[in-house]
C-alpha positions as CSV (number, residue, x, y, z in Angstrom):
1,M,-16.0,19.3,13.4
2,I,-12.7,18.1,12.7
3,S,-10.3,20.9,11.1
4,Q,-9.4,19.6,7.1
5,R,-5.5,21.3,7.5
6,T,-4.0,19.0,5.7
7,S,-0.9,21.7,5.7
8,D,0.0,20.5,9.2
9,I,2.5,17.3,9.1
10,S,1.8,16.8,12.7
11,R,-1.7,15.9,12.6
12,F,-1.1,13.1,9.4
13,F,-1.0,9.5,11.7
14,V,-0.9,6.3,10.9
15,A,-1.9,3.1,13.0
16,G,-1.6,-0.3,12.6
17,I,-0.5,-3.8,13.2
18,N,1.6,-5.8,11.3
19,Y,3.5,-9.5,11.7
20,K,5.4,-8.0,13.4
21,K,4.0,-8.4,16.6
22,S,1.0,-10.4,16.0
23,N,0.5,-13.8,13.9
24,A,-2.2,-14.5,11.3
25,L,-5.1,-15.4,13.4
26,I,-5.2,-11.9,15.0
27,R,-4.2,-9.8,12.0
28,G,-7.4,-11.5,10.6
29,Q,-9.5,-10.1,13.1
30,F,-8.7,-7.0,12.2
31,S,-8.3,-7.3,8.2
32,V,-10.8,-5.3,5.9
33,G,-13.1,-6.1,3.4
34,P,-14.3,-4.3,0.7
35,E,-17.3,-3.4,2.5
36,Q,-16.0,-2.7,6.2
37,Y,-13.5,0.0,4.3
38,A,-17.2,1.1,2.7
39,A,-18.4,1.6,6.8
40,I,-14.7,3.3,7.6
41,L,-14.9,5.4,5.5
42,D,-18.7,6.6,5.3
43,K,-18.1,6.8,9.0
44,A,-15.0,9.1,8.6
45,S,-17.0,11.4,6.6
46,V,-19.9,11.7,9.5
47,I,-17.6,12.0,12.5
48,G,-15.4,15.5,10.4
49,L,-12.1,13.4,9.4
50,H,-11.4,14.6,5.7
51,E,-8.7,12.3,4.5
52,L,-7.5,8.8,5.0
53,F,-6.6,5.3,3.4
54,V,-7.1,1.4,5.1
55,L,-3.9,0.0,3.9
56,S,-5.5,-4.4,4.6
57,T,-3.2,-7.0,2.9
58,C,-2.2,-10.6,4.9
59,N,0.9,-8.6,6.6
60,R,-0.9,-5.8,7.9
61,T,-3.5,-4.0,8.6
62,E,-3.0,0.3,9.0
63,I,-5.2,3.6,8.4
64,Y,-3.5,6.4,7.1
65,G,-5.1,9.7,8.4
66,F,-5.0,13.3,9.3
67,A,-7.0,13.6,13.0
68,E,-6.5,15.7,16.1
69,T,-5.4,12.1,17.5
70,A,-4.4,8.6,16.2
71,K,-7.0,7.5,18.6
72,Q,-9.8,8.8,16.4
73,L,-8.6,6.3,13.8
74,T,-8.6,3.0,15.9
75,E,-11.6,3.8,16.9
76,L,-12.7,4.4,13.6
77,L,-10.9,1.0,12.6
78,C,-11.7,-0.9,15.0
79,S,-15.4,-0.3,15.1
80,V,-16.1,-2.3,11.7
81,T,-13.7,-5.4,12.2
82,S,-14.0,-8.5,14.8
83,G,-11.6,-7.5,17.2
84,D,-11.7,-4.9,19.7
85,E,-9.4,-1.9,20.3
86,K,-7.9,-3.3,23.2
87,T,-6.6,-6.6,22.3
88,F,-5.6,-3.9,18.6
89,N,-3.5,-1.1,20.8
90,S,-1.5,-3.9,22.9
91,L,0.0,-4.5,19.3
92,A,-0.5,-2.0,17.6
93,Y,2.0,0.9,16.6
94,I,0.9,4.3,16.1
95,K,2.9,7.2,13.8
96,Q,2.7,10.6,13.7
97,G,4.5,13.7,11.2
98,K,7.5,12.8,9.8
99,T,7.9,9.5,11.1
100,A,4.6,8.6,9.7
101,I,5.9,9.8,6.2
102,Q,9.1,7.6,6.6
103,H,7.1,4.6,7.1
104,I,4.6,4.7,4.3
105,F,8.1,5.3,1.8
106,E,10.0,2.0,3.5
107,V,6.2,0.1,2.9
108,G,5.5,0.8,-0.1
109,A,9.0,-0.1,-0.7
110,G,8.5,-3.3,0.7
111,L,11.2,-3.2,2.9
112,D,8.4,-3.8,5.6
113,S,6.7,-6.7,3.9
114,Q,7.0,-9.9,5.5
115,I,9.2,-11.4,2.3
116,L,11.5,-8.3,1.8
117,G,11.1,-6.5,-1.2
118,D,7.3,-8.3,-2.1
119,Y,6.4,-6.0,-5.1
120,E,2.7,-6.7,-4.4
121,I,2.3,-4.5,-2.5
122,V,2.4,-1.3,-4.5
123,G,-0.9,-2.5,-6.2
124,Q,-2.3,-2.8,-2.8
125,I,-1.5,0.7,-2.3
126,K,-2.6,1.5,-5.0
127,A,-6.4,0.0,-5.1
128,A,-7.1,1.2,-1.3
129,V,-6.2,4.9,-2.3
130,K,-8.1,4.2,-5.4
131,F,-11.0,3.3,-2.9
132,S,-10.8,5.9,-0.7
133,K,-10.2,8.5,-3.2
134,E,-13.6,7.8,-4.9
135,K,-15.5,8.1,-1.4
136,G,-13.6,12.1,-1.5
137,L,-11.6,11.2,0.8
138,I,-8.3,11.4,-0.3
139,G,-7.4,15.2,-1.2
140,T,-3.9,16.9,-2.0
141,F,-2.3,15.9,0.6
142,M,-2.8,12.4,0.0
143,E,-2.8,12.2,-3.2
144,R,0.7,14.3,-3.6
145,L,2.3,11.7,-0.8
146,V,1.2,8.4,-3.4
147,N,2.3,9.8,-5.8
148,C,6.3,10.2,-4.3
149,I,5.5,7.3,-2.7
150,L,4.8,5.4,-6.4
151,Q,8.2,6.9,-8.3
152,S,10.1,5.9,-5.3
153,S,8.5,2.5,-4.6
154,K,9.5,2.3,-8.7
155,A,12.9,4.1,-8.4
156,I,13.7,1.5,-5.8
157,K,12.8,-1.5,-8.1
158,N,14.7,-0.5,-11.3
159,E,17.8,0.8,-9.7
160,T,18.5,-1.5,-7.1
161,G,18.0,-5.6,-6.2
162,I,15.4,-5.9,-3.7
163,S,12.7,-7.4,-5.6
164,G,15.1,-9.6,-7.1
165,G,14.4,-13.4,-7.9
166,T,11.4,-14.9,-7.2
167,V,10.4,-14.4,-3.6
168,S,6.1,-14.2,-3.3
169,V,3.9,-16.0,-0.2
170,S,2.8,-18.3,-3.5
171,F,6.7,-19.4,-4.7
172,A,6.8,-19.8,-1.1
173,A,4.3,-22.5,-0.8
174,V,5.6,-24.3,-4.0
175,Q,9.0,-24.4,-2.7
176,Y,7.8,-26.0,0.6
177,I,6.4,-27.9,-1.4
178,R,9.2,-29.1,-3.9
179,E,11.0,-29.4,-0.8
180,N,8.8,-32.0,1.3
181,V,6.7,-33.6,-0.3
182,L,7.9,-36.9,-2.6
183,N,7.0,-37.8,-6.0
184,V,4.8,-34.5,-6.4
185,Q,3.5,-35.6,-10.2
186,N,1.8,-38.6,-8.6
187,K,-0.2,-36.1,-5.6
188,R,-3.3,-34.9,-6.7
189,I,-3.4,-31.2,-5.9
190,L,-6.7,-28.6,-5.0
191,V,-6.6,-24.8,-5.1
192,I,-9.5,-23.1,-3.2
193,G,-10.0,-19.8,-4.6
194,T,-8.3,-18.1,-7.9
195,G,-7.7,-14.4,-7.3
196,K,-4.3,-12.8,-7.4
197,I,-2.8,-15.1,-5.0
198,G,-4.6,-18.1,-6.0
199,R,-3.6,-17.1,-9.7
200,N,-0.2,-17.2,-9.3
201,T,0.1,-20.0,-7.0
202,C,-1.4,-22.2,-9.5
203,K,1.4,-21.0,-12.2
204,N,4.2,-21.4,-10.3
205,L,2.6,-25.0,-9.2
206,V,2.9,-25.8,-13.5
207,D,6.4,-23.8,-14.0
208,Y,8.1,-25.3,-11.1
209,L,6.4,-28.7,-10.1
210,H,6.3,-29.4,-13.6
211,T,2.4,-30.9,-12.7
212,R,-0.8,-30.7,-14.2
213,N,-2.6,-32.7,-11.4
214,I,-4.6,-29.2,-10.0
215,T,-8.1,-28.7,-9.9
216,L,-9.2,-25.5,-9.3
217,I,-12.2,-24.1,-7.4
218,N,-13.8,-20.8,-6.9
219,R,-17.1,-19.6,-5.6
220,T,-17.1,-17.7,-8.7
221,E,-17.4,-21.0,-11.2
222,E,-16.6,-18.5,-14.0
223,K,-13.2,-17.6,-13.1
224,A,-11.9,-20.7,-12.1
225,A,-13.3,-22.3,-15.6
226,G,-11.2,-19.1,-17.5
227,L,-8.0,-20.3,-15.1
228,A,-7.6,-23.3,-16.2
229,D,-7.6,-23.5,-19.7
230,E,-5.6,-20.9,-19.8
231,L,-2.8,-23.6,-17.5
232,N,-4.8,-27.1,-19.4
233,L,-6.0,-27.6,-15.6
234,Q,-9.1,-29.3,-14.8
235,S,-12.0,-27.1,-12.0
236,V,-15.2,-28.1,-10.5
237,P,-18.1,-26.3,-8.8
238,L,-17.8,-25.2,-5.6
239,S,-20.6,-27.6,-4.8
240,E,-17.9,-30.3,-5.3
241,L,-15.6,-29.0,-2.2
242,P,-16.4,-31.2,0.4
243,G,-15.6,-34.4,-2.1
244,K,-12.2,-32.8,-4.1
245,I,-10.6,-31.9,-0.1
246,A,-11.3,-35.5,0.9
247,E,-9.2,-37.3,-2.2
248,S,-6.8,-34.3,-2.7
249,D,-3.4,-35.0,-1.0
250,I,-2.3,-31.5,-1.8
251,I,-4.6,-28.3,-0.7
252,L,-3.7,-24.7,-1.0
253,V,-6.5,-22.3,0.4
254,A,-6.4,-18.2,-0.9
255,T,-9.9,-17.3,-0.5
256,N,-11.0,-13.9,0.8
257,A,-13.4,-15.1,2.5
258,P,-13.9,-14.1,6.2
259,G,-14.2,-17.6,8.3
260,P,-12.7,-20.8,7.2
261,T,-13.8,-23.0,3.6
262,V,-11.6,-26.0,5.0
263,F,-13.1,-27.9,8.3
264,R,-12.2,-30.6,10.7
265,S,-15.0,-32.4,9.2
266,H,-13.8,-32.0,5.5
267,V,-10.5,-34.3,6.7
268,E,-10.9,-35.9,9.5
269,G,-10.1,-40.0,8.2
270,K,-9.8,-38.9,4.8
271,G,-6.1,-39.7,4.6
272,K,-2.9,-38.0,5.0
273,K,-2.7,-34.1,3.7
274,L,-0.8,-30.9,3.3
275,I,-2.9,-27.9,3.5
276,I,-1.9,-24.3,2.6
277,D,-3.4,-21.6,3.8
278,L,-2.2,-18.5,2.0
279,S,-5.7,-16.9,3.9
280,I,-6.5,-13.7,5.8
281,P,-8.1,-14.5,8.4
282,Y,-7.4,-18.1,8.3
283,N,-9.6,-20.2,5.8
284,V,-8.7,-23.5,7.7
285,E,-10.8,-24.6,10.9
286,S,-8.0,-24.6,13.5
287,A,-9.7,-27.8,14.7
288,V,-7.6,-29.2,11.5
289,R,-4.2,-28.7,13.4
290,S,-5.0,-31.2,15.9
291,L,-5.2,-34.1,13.6
292,D,-2.0,-35.7,13.8
293,Y,-1.9,-36.8,9.9
294,I,-2.7,-33.6,8.8
295,T,-0.1,-31.1,7.7
296,V,-1.3,-26.9,8.3
297,L,1.1,-24.5,7.1
298,S,0.1,-20.5,7.2
299,V,1.7,-17.5,5.4
300,D,3.4,-16.5,9.2
301,D,5.1,-20.8,8.6
302,L,6.1,-20.3,5.4
303,S,7.7,-16.6,5.6
304,K,10.0,-18.4,7.8
305,Q,12.1,-20.1,5.1
306,N,15.4,-19.1,4.0
307,D,16.2,-18.1,1.2
308,E,19.2,-17.0,-0.9
309,T,17.2,-14.8,-2.3
310,L,16.4,-13.1,1.1
311,A,19.9,-12.4,1.9
312,K,21.1,-10.8,-1.4
313,R,17.5,-8.6,-1.2
314,M,18.8,-7.6,2.3
315,A,22.2,-6.2,0.7
316,E,20.3,-4.0,-1.7
317,V,18.5,-1.7,1.7
318,P,20.8,0.4,1.9
319,K,20.4,1.5,-1.2
320,A,17.0,1.6,-1.4
321,R,17.1,3.8,1.9
322,I,19.1,6.6,-0.2
323,I,16.3,6.5,-2.6
324,I,13.6,6.9,0.1
325,S,15.4,9.3,1.2
326,K,15.8,11.6,-1.7
327,H,12.2,11.6,-2.7
328,I,11.4,12.4,0.7
329,T,13.3,15.3,0.1
330,E,11.1,16.2,-3.0
331,F,7.9,15.8,-1.1
332,N,9.3,17.9,1.8
333,D,10.1,20.7,-0.6
334,W,6.7,20.4,-2.2
335,L,4.8,20.5,1.3
336,S,6.8,24.2,2.1
337,M,5.9,25.3,-0.7
338,R,2.3,24.7,-0.1
339,R,3.1,26.2,3.1
340,H,3.7,29.5,1.9
341,A,1.4,29.8,-1.6
342,P,-0.9,32.0,-0.1
343,I,2.3,34.7,0.4
344,L,3.8,33.4,-3.2
345,K,0.1,34.4,-4.6
346,A,-0.1,37.5,-2.8
347,I,3.5,39.0,-4.5
348,K,2.2,37.4,-7.4
349,S,-1.0,39.3,-7.6
350,K,1.4,42.3,-6.7
351,L,3.7,42.4,-9.7
352,K,0.8,41.9,-11.9
353,E,-0.8,45.4,-10.3
354,L,2.7,47.0,-10.6
355,H,3.2,45.7,-14.4
356,T,-0.3,48.0,-15.6
357,S,1.0,50.9,-12.8
358,P,2.1,53.9,-15.0
359,L,3.3,55.2,-11.2
360,F,6.0,52.7,-12.4
361,F,6.6,51.3,-15.7
362,N,5.5,53.3,-19.3
363,D,4.4,52.2,-22.5
364,T,8.0,51.6,-23.9
365,S,9.5,49.8,-21.1
366,T,6.9,47.6,-20.9
367,A,7.0,47.0,-25.3
368,A,10.8,46.1,-24.5
369,F,9.6,43.6,-21.8
370,G,7.5,41.6,-22.6
371,G,4.3,44.2,-24.1
372,N,0.9,43.0,-22.6
373,N,2.2,39.4,-21.5
374,P,4.3,40.1,-18.3
375,D,3.5,36.2,-17.1
376,E,7.0,34.6,-17.9
377,K,8.5,37.2,-16.2
378,I,6.4,37.5,-12.8
379,Q,6.7,33.6,-13.1
380,R,10.2,33.7,-13.2
381,V,10.6,35.9,-10.0
382,I,7.8,34.1,-8.4
383,N,10.3,31.0,-8.8
384,G,13.2,32.5,-7.1
385,T,11.1,34.1,-4.3
386,A,10.3,30.3,-3.6
387,S,13.3,28.8,-4.1
388,K,15.0,31.8,-1.5
389,I,11.8,30.8,1.2
390,R,12.6,27.3,0.9
391,L,16.4,28.1,1.8
392,Q,15.6,30.7,4.8
393,N,11.9,32.1,5.7
394,Q,12.4,35.4,6.0
395,G,8.6,36.1,6.1
396,G,7.7,39.9,4.1
397,C,11.1,40.1,3.3
398,H,11.2,38.0,0.5
399,Y,8.1,39.9,-0.1
400,I,9.2,43.0,-0.8
401,E,12.5,41.6,-2.4
402,A,10.4,40.0,-5.0
403,I,9.1,43.6,-5.8
404,N,12.3,45.4,-5.5
405,E,14.0,42.5,-8.3
406,F,10.8,43.2,-10.4
407,I,10.7,46.8,-10.3
408,A,14.3,46.6,-11.2
409,V,14.2,44.5,-14.2
410,E,11.1,46.2,-15.5
411,A,13.2,49.7,-15.4
412,I,16.3,48.7,-17.3
């Protein structure tokens, strides 16, 4: 059984891989879908891990949690993914304690995203934590930590320009098309997948390319039809996928499928095409790239595009780090007070006992200073003691000092 002591941050780890050392193909091997996430959480409970969550996006897969060693977390993660632990460890970063806390704050702020300032990460963190919480694997520490991260991220978004401008994977795809495809209004565009990324991509296609020559296909037909009606586009059933791929000039793939959706057989001999794969893992068969009349781009290819917006965002990073530092300090203060909760509770109990003791106070003095309701006065003493402990922990000295202060106030 693993210790549940979540006040000891030296037991808090993050283990993960991201775009910095692994390409999308490798990241796809360690991506975690809903079924795999559920399996991880079920296994965690069995082996005695009590507080953790997994963050899996197109840029990263990370597991955060309390454990005796980081190896317990990496073994757990790799046990349900298609990638092996040896590969993961060769590319992974392991952070512990305060360094892990700093890391997750930077992730939440978009400072560690493939596209700097990508605010979509906030929603992904919320979803990951919610899923883990439903399984009973989010405790007081993690809940407070995530709340502080969300507050920090919101402040950064409101007080800096790090998320300014329009930069996202979906926009980068549209920007590439705009800059590299002539007469785009005459091109037949197919979007496969109408989830969040697919939806954003469709809107950007309409807004920036001023075309509605777009067909939508989704595994759930009603979802594609609904978006098509909203944007005045067309949709077709999944059964028409091969034919639509064959006749389209530009294909954008944004599905959550565990394997390829577009195969070489779909496009071989069907003419020149641009295929943009926004999925992790890849949803375009690798053999498609070998066809010289087919251009295939992945999320990693798109992230390399230079954009003035990114340069402007980079200038805002120092401001963001100042805000992060402030919120980390507030979290550490809370954590420090949580560690001292037992002594503060003991002091509070003793003060309530003293207040009712005839050895110290008579009816006249207690009536003059709060009567039979001493809670407010006691809480003031507790708050003062907590502040002193935060500045300098002197253990029992604060206990005695608080009692003396309360007696002095009551006896006036």
